[in-house]
C-alpha positions in Angstrom: -37.5 -20.3 -10.8 -37.6 -16.5 -10.4 -36.9 -17.3 -6.7 -33.9 -19.1 -7.4 -32.6 -16.2 -9.6 -33.4 -13.6 -7.0 -31.7 -15.7 -4.0 -28.7 -16.3 -6.3 -28.7 -12.2 -7.0 -28.8 -11.8 -3.3 -25.9 -13.9 -2.3 -24.0 -12.3 -5.1 -24.6 -8.8 -4.0 -23.9 -9.6 -0.3 -20.3 -11.6 -1.4 -19.5 -8.4 -3.7 -20.4 -5.6 -0.9 -19.4 -7.3 2.2 -15.9 -6.4 2.1 -16.6 -2.7 1.4 -19.1 -2.5 4.1 -16.5 -3.9 6.5 -14.1 -1.5 5.3 -16.0 1.3 5.5 -17.2 0.5 9.1 -13.5 0.8 10.0 -12.8 4.1 8.7 -12.2 6.3 11.9 -10.1 9.3 12.3 -6.6 8.9 13.3 -7.5 10.4 16.9 -9.8 7.4 17.3 -7.5 4.9 16.1 -4.0 6.4 16.8 -0.9 5.0 15.4 -0.3 3.0 18.5 -2.9 0.6 17.5 -0.5 -0.3 14.4 1.8 -3.6 14.7 4.9 -2.6 16.0 6.7 -3.0 12.9 4.5 -0.4 11.1 4.8 2.0 14.0 8.7 1.8 13.6 8.4 2.6 9.9 6.5 5.6 10.5 8.4 7.0 13.2 11.6 6.3 11.6 11.1 7.3 8.0 7.9 9.6 8.2 8.1 11.3 11.4 8.3 14.8 9.7 4.7 14.0 8.0 1.6 14.9 9.9 -0.7 11.6 10.2 -4.3 12.4 8.7 -5.8 8.9 8.9 -5.1 5.6 10.0 -7.5 3.1 9.0 -7.7 -0.8 10.0 -9.3 -2.9 6.8 -10.7 -6.4 6.6 -10.8 -7.8 3.1 -12.5 -11.6 3.7 -9.9 -13.0 6.2 -7.0 -10.5 5.3 -6.4 -7.5 7.7 -4.4 -4.7 6.5 -3.9 -1.0 7.8 -3.8 2.3 5.8 -1.7 5.4 6.9 -2.6 8.7 4.7 -0.6 11.6 5.6 -1.6 15.4 5.5 0.4 15.6 2.0 -1.4 12.8 0.3 1.1 10.2 0.8 0.3 6.9 2.1 1.4 3.6 3.2 -0.3 0.1 3.3 0.7 -2.3 5.9 0.0 -6.0 6.1 -1.2 -7.6 9.4 2.4 -8.0 10.3 2.9 -4.3 10.1 5.3 -5.0 6.9 4.8 -2.4 4.2 2.9 -3.6 1.0 2.6 -0.1 -0.7 4.5 3.1 -0.2 3.1 6.1 -2.5 4.9 9.2 -1.8 3.2 11.0 -4.6 5.9 13.1 -6.2 8.4 13.0 -3.5 10.9 10.1 -3.2 10.0 6.9 -1.3 12.9 6.5 1.5 15.5 4.7 -0.2 16.0 2.4 3.1 12.5 1.1 2.6 13.6 0.2 -1.0 15.3 -3.4 -1.9 18.9 -2.5 -2.6 19.0 -4.2 -6.0 15.9 -2.3 -7.2 17.5 1.2 -6.0 20.8 0.3 -7.5 19.5 -0.4 -10.7 17.1 2.6 -10.8 20.2 4.7 -9.6 22.3 3.5 -12.5 19.6 3.3 -15.3 17.8 6.6 -14.6 20.3 8.9 -12.9 18.6 11.8 -11.0 15.2 10.0 -11.1 13.6 9.0 -7.9 11.1 5.9 -6.9 7.8 7.7 -5.9 5.8 4.7 -5.4 6.7 0.8 -4.7 4.1 -1.8 -4.2 5.2 -5.4 -3.4 3.2 -8.9 -3.5 4.2 -12.5 -3.9 5.1 -12.2 -7.4 7.5 -9.2 -6.9 7.7 -5.5 -7.0 6.1 -2.6 -9.2 7.9 0.9 -9.0 6.9 4.1 -10.2 9.5 6.7 -11.1 9.5 10.2 -11.2 9.7 10.6 -14.7 6.3 8.7 -15.2 8.3 5.2 -15.7 6.6 2.2 -14.2 9.1 -0.8 -13.9 8.2 -4.3 -12.6 10.7 -6.6 -11.0 10.2 -10.4 -10.0 10.9 -11.6 -6.6 14.5 -11.9 -7.5 14.9 -8.2 -8.1 15.1 -8.8 -12.0 13.3 -6.2 -14.2 10.7 -7.9 -16.3 8.7 -5.0 -17.8 8.6 -1.3 -18.4 5.5 0.6 -19.1 5.5 4.5 -19.8 
């Protein structure tokens, strides 16, 4: 019985820590994995909207079967891309996310409802969008860009 418990704990440990081990193994400095290693769509986003920022780190991570890329800039801003090069998360710290990267209905809502406030972070997943504003509010939108929650 003790042997079975030990084996179960060992398998559980491997299952929990394997993604982190793979992720850490792929943390390489930007000069070892340059932007040119990113999918074309991700390269375009960086060149078009973040060309004035110094890239500090580009890393590729594998979580189970999902590959994604993280780009960290010297000012602390970061972007996560999926395997196709589409952005998943953009975090500009306290500066504004480039408006062209924000879905138009969300941008229009924020400009109308919170004049003078900017979007500092935006995440998207299969359920919708999570948007952080410079005034500290967190807005959640569904896939149809309808506001479904507001947190402070």
